[in-house]
C-alpha positions in Angstrom: -9.4 24.7 -4.0 -7.4 26.7 -1.8 -8.9 30.6 -0.9 -10.9 30.0 -4.3 -7.9 29.2 -6.5 -8.0 25.9 -8.3 -5.0 23.7 -7.5 -5.5 20.8 -8.9 -7.4 17.6 -9.6 -7.4 14.2 -8.3 -8.8 11.8 -11.5 -10.5 8.2 -10.2 -9.1 6.0 -8.5 -7.0 8.3 -6.5 -3.8 10.4 -6.4 -2.5 13.8 -4.9 -2.4 17.6 -4.9 0.6 19.7 -4.2 -0.4 22.7 -2.7 2.8 24.1 -1.2 2.5 27.1 -3.6 -1.2 28.1 -2.5 -0.5 28.1 1.5 1.3 30.4 3.3 2.6 29.7 7.5 1.0 31.3 9.9 -1.9 32.1 7.8 -5.6 30.6 8.0 -6.3 28.5 4.9 -9.9 27.4 3.7 -9.1 24.0 1.5 -12.4 23.0 -0.6 -12.8 20.1 -2.7 -15.4 19.6 -5.7 -16.5 16.2 -6.0 -17.5 14.9 -9.2 -19.4 11.7 -9.0 -20.1 9.7 -12.2 -19.9 6.4 -13.7 -18.7 7.4 -17.2 -15.1 9.1 -17.1 -16.0 11.5 -20.4 -18.5 13.0 -18.5 -15.9 14.5 -16.0 -15.1 18.1 -18.1 -18.8 18.7 -18.7 -19.9 18.2 -14.7 -16.4 20.5 -13.8 -17.6 23.0 -16.2 -21.0 23.2 -14.3 -23.4 21.5 -17.4 -26.0 18.8 -16.6 -25.6 15.8 -18.0 -27.4 12.8 -17.5 -26.2 9.4 -15.8 -26.5 5.6 -16.7 -25.7 3.5 -13.7 -24.7 -0.2 -15.3 -22.8 -2.6 -13.4 -21.7 -2.5 -10.2 -21.1 1.0 -8.6 -20.8 0.8 -5.0 -20.3 4.6 -4.3 -20.3 7.4 -5.4 -18.4 10.7 -4.2 -15.5 10.7 -1.5 -15.2 6.6 -1.6 -11.8 6.3 0.6 -9.6 8.5 2.9 -8.3 11.9 2.6 -5.4 13.2 4.1 -3.4 16.4 4.3 0.0 15.6 4.5 3.4 17.6 4.9 6.8 16.1 3.6 10.3 17.9 2.7 10.1 19.9 -0.2 13.3 18.8 -1.8 15.2 15.6 -1.1 13.4 13.0 1.2 12.5 9.5 1.8 10.1 8.4 -0.5 9.4 4.7 0.3 11.1 2.0 2.4 10.7 -1.5 1.4 11.7 -3.9 4.8 12.7 -7.4 4.0 13.6 -9.5 6.9 15.3 -12.7 6.3 14.7 -15.3 9.1 17.3 -17.8 6.9 19.9 -15.2 6.7 19.2 -13.6 10.2 19.0 -10.0 8.3 17.1 -7.2 8.1 17.3 -5.8 4.9 16.0 -2.0 3.7 15.4 -1.2 0.6 15.2 2.5 0.5 13.9 5.0 -2.6 15.0 8.5 -2.3 13.5 11.4 -4.4 14.8 14.8 -5.5 18.5 14.1 -4.4 20.4 17.5 -6.1 24.1 16.9 -4.8 26.4 14.2 -4.9 27.2 12.9 -1.2 26.6 10.2 1.5 23.7 9.8 3.5 23.9 8.5 7.0 20.7 6.4 8.3 19.8 5.5 11.6 17.4 2.7 11.8 15.5 2.4 15.4 13.5 -0.4 15.8 10.8 0.0 18.7 8.9 -3.1 19.4 5.3 -4.1 20.6 6.0 -2.3 24.4 7.1 1.4 22.9 11.0 0.1 24.0 13.7 0.6 21.5 15.2 -3.0 20.9 18.1 -2.3 18.4 19.5 0.6 16.7 21.4 0.3 13.2 23.8 2.6 11.3 24.9 2.8 8.0 26.3 5.3 5.6 25.4 5.0 1.4 27.0 7.4 -1.4 24.0 8.9 -3.5 24.0 10.7 -6.8 21.8 13.8 -7.8 18.7 12.2 -9.1 15.1 12.3 -9.1 14.8 8.9 -7.9 17.4 6.4 -6.6 17.4 3.3 -4.6 19.4 2.2 -1.8 20.1 -1.0 0.1 20.8 -1.0 3.6 21.3 -4.3 5.5 22.1 -5.5 9.3 23.0 -8.7 10.9 19.9 -9.3 13.2 19.7 -12.5 15.6 17.5 -11.8 18.5 14.3 -10.5 16.9 10.8 -11.4 18.0 9.0 -13.4 14.9 6.0 -12.9 13.6 4.0 -16.1 13.9 0.5 -17.2 12.9 -1.6 -16.4 16.3 1.6 -14.7 17.6 2.2 -11.3 15.8 4.3 -9.1 17.6 4.9 -5.6 15.7 7.8 -3.7 15.6 7.9 -0.2 14.5 10.7 1.1 12.1 11.9 4.6 12.5 14.3 5.3 9.7 16.5 8.7 9.5 18.2 9.7 6.3 20.7 12.7 6.8 23.2 14.0 4.2 23.3 15.0 0.5 20.5 17.9 1.1 18.5 15.8 2.6 17.0 15.5 6.5 14.2 13.2 7.0 12.5 10.1 8.5 9.5 8.2 8.1 7.9 5.4 10.6 6.4 2.5 9.4 5.1 -0.8 11.1 6.5 -4.4 10.1 6.8 -8.3 11.3 9.9 -10.3 11.4 8.8 -12.8 9.3 10.0 -14.7 5.9 7.7 -17.1 3.8 8.7 -19.0 1.2 7.9 -22.2 -0.9 9.7 -25.4 -1.9 7.8 -27.4 -4.4 4.3 -27.7 -2.8 4.9 -26.8 0.6 5.3 -23.6 2.4 7.2 -22.3 5.2 6.8 -19.6 7.6 9.9 -18.8 9.6 11.2 -22.5 8.8 8.3 -24.0 9.9 6.2 -26.2 7.5 2.9 -24.4 7.5 -0.7 -26.0 6.0 -3.0 -23.1 4.5 -6.5 -23.3 5.3 -8.2 -20.7 2.9 -11.3 -18.8 2.8 -12.3 -16.0 0.8 -12.7 -12.5 2.2 -16.0 -10.9 2.0 -14.1 -7.2 1.4 -15.4 -7.0 -2.0 -19.4 -7.5 -2.0 -20.2 -5.3 1.3 -20.2 -1.4 1.0 -19.3 -1.6 5.1 -15.8 -3.2 4.2 -13.9 -0.1 5.6 -15.6 -0.7 9.4 -13.4 -1.4 11.7 -15.9 -3.9 13.8 -16.6 -5.5 10.6 -13.3 -6.0 9.5 -12.2 -7.6 13.3 -15.1 -9.9 13.5 -15.1 -11.2 10.3 -11.2 -12.1 10.8 -11.7 -13.2 14.6 -14.5 -15.6 13.1 -12.6 -17.0 10.6 -9.5 -17.7 13.3 -12.1 -19.3 15.3 -13.4 -21.5 12.4 -9.8 -22.8 12.0 -8.9 -20.9 9.0 -5.4 -19.2 8.8 -5.3 -17.4 5.9 -8.0 -15.1 3.9 -8.0 -14.4 0.1 -8.7 -11.0 -0.9 -10.5 -11.2 -3.9 -8.7 -9.4 -6.7 -11.6 -7.7 -8.3 -11.0 -4.7 -10.6 -11.1 -1.8 -8.1 -9.9 0.8 -11.0 -13.6 0.5 -11.9 -15.6 3.8 -11.0 -17.5 3.5 -7.9 -15.4 0.8 -6.4 -14.5 0.9 -2.9 -10.9 -0.3 -1.5 -10.1 -0.8 1.8 -7.7 -3.7 2.1 -4.7 -1.8 3.6 -7.3 -1.9 6.7 -8.0 -5.9 6.4 -4.0 -6.3 6.3 -3.4 -4.1 9.3 -6.1 -5.8 11.3 -4.1 -9.5 10.0 -1.0 -7.8 11.0 -2.1 -7.3 14.5 -4.3 -10.5 14.9 -1.6 -13.0 13.3 -4.0 -13.9 10.2 -2.5 -14.4 6.9 -3.5 -13.0 3.7 -3.2 -13.6 0.0 -3.3 -10.0 -1.0 -4.9 -8.9 -4.3 -3.0 -6.5 -7.0 -5.1 -4.6 -9.7 -6.5 -6.7 -12.7 -5.7 -6.8 -16.0 -9.2 -7.3 -17.1 -9.7 -3.9 -18.4 -7.0 -4.1 -20.9 -7.0 -7.9 -22.0 -9.5 -8.0 -24.1 -9.8 -4.3 -25.6 -7.3 -2.4 -28.0 -5.9 -1.0 -24.7 -4.0 -4.0 -24.4 -1.1 -2.3 -26.3 2.3 -1.2 -25.0 0.7 2.1 -23.3 -2.0 -0.1 -21.6 1.0 -2.6 -20.3 2.7 0.4 -18.8 -0.4 1.6 -17.5 -1.2 -1.8 -15.5 2.7 -2.3 -14.5 2.4 1.2 -12.8 -0.8 0.5 -11.1 0.8 -3.0 -10.1 4.0 -1.2 -8.3 1.8 1.3 -6.8 -0.6 -1.4 -4.7 3.3 -3.6 -4.0 4.2 -0.2 -2.6 1.0 0.6 -0.5 0.8 -2.7 0.7 4.0 -4.9 0.9 5.4 -4.0 4.1 2.2 -5.9 5.8 3.7 -9.0 7.4 0.0 -11.0 7.2 0.3 -10.9 3.3 2.5 -13.7 2.2 0.7 -14.2 -1.3 -0.5 -11.9 -3.9 -3.4 -12.9 -6.4 -5.0 -11.0 -9.7 -7.1 -11.3 -12.6 -9.0 -14.2 -11.4 -11.6 -15.7 -13.4 -10.7 -13.9 -16.8 -11.2 -17.1 -18.9 -13.8 -18.9 -16.5 -12.2 -21.9 -16.1 -10.5 -23.6 -12.8 -7.0 -23.2 -14.2 -6.9 -19.6 -13.9 -7.3 -19.6 -10.3 
């Protein structure tokens, strides 16, 4: 609600509401949130209407109310940089960016400037490129530059870069900033390689599902530090069904801590379990699951610590499904 006007709603497990049309520059604005906490989605309309309902909590419901972070953000109203996927390659000595553009309303050329700032706050490299674009709600362009003298992100030695990517042209003038590490991970047969060197993985399961304080930095840092001191070099984020109402999801905080420490992760993607053995595993259900996978990939894929992905564990109850 903005100044008493209802602007929209966010359904579980998350989303966004555009409040542009409800605010005025230079004027004070009162923002209020009505939080509806129920284990049963069918009860949401009754609770919004103020009707009394009875809750029957079954299974695991860790939390009620606001179970994650809430941000107030501003971005260009028209054409903008919607997403950037950083793809460094040690073998090709190349920095490649896959850039998603949104709301391009006219054909033309977009001039990109990529400024790479190292961990000491110094601008290490500046790359430029121009790309032709077309009118479209969304489109993806690819940028690539040869980069030889970069600092490698390694296990236990994790220098991070900040990418400032600016795009101007075809009605767009926007800039985004994101953190990444220059590293490349690949598999040959049963052998794992990080930056050209064979790596033997020593895994442990992370306790980010089973604790309701998994979003506390002190706890995250303590767990990862302890695992590293015990000789582990990769942790699995157990891919439980994070879309179940009442769950908490702070996987991005674990990835951010692992980035800074040089600790590898098996990232977790949304589970198929809610769809597989129900009538919902039809085209609509499969599309919904695929969209949830894509959204989580976009949220986490620039973390250099994440080198593998896991989903839908124990669904068949046998060792082969791990």
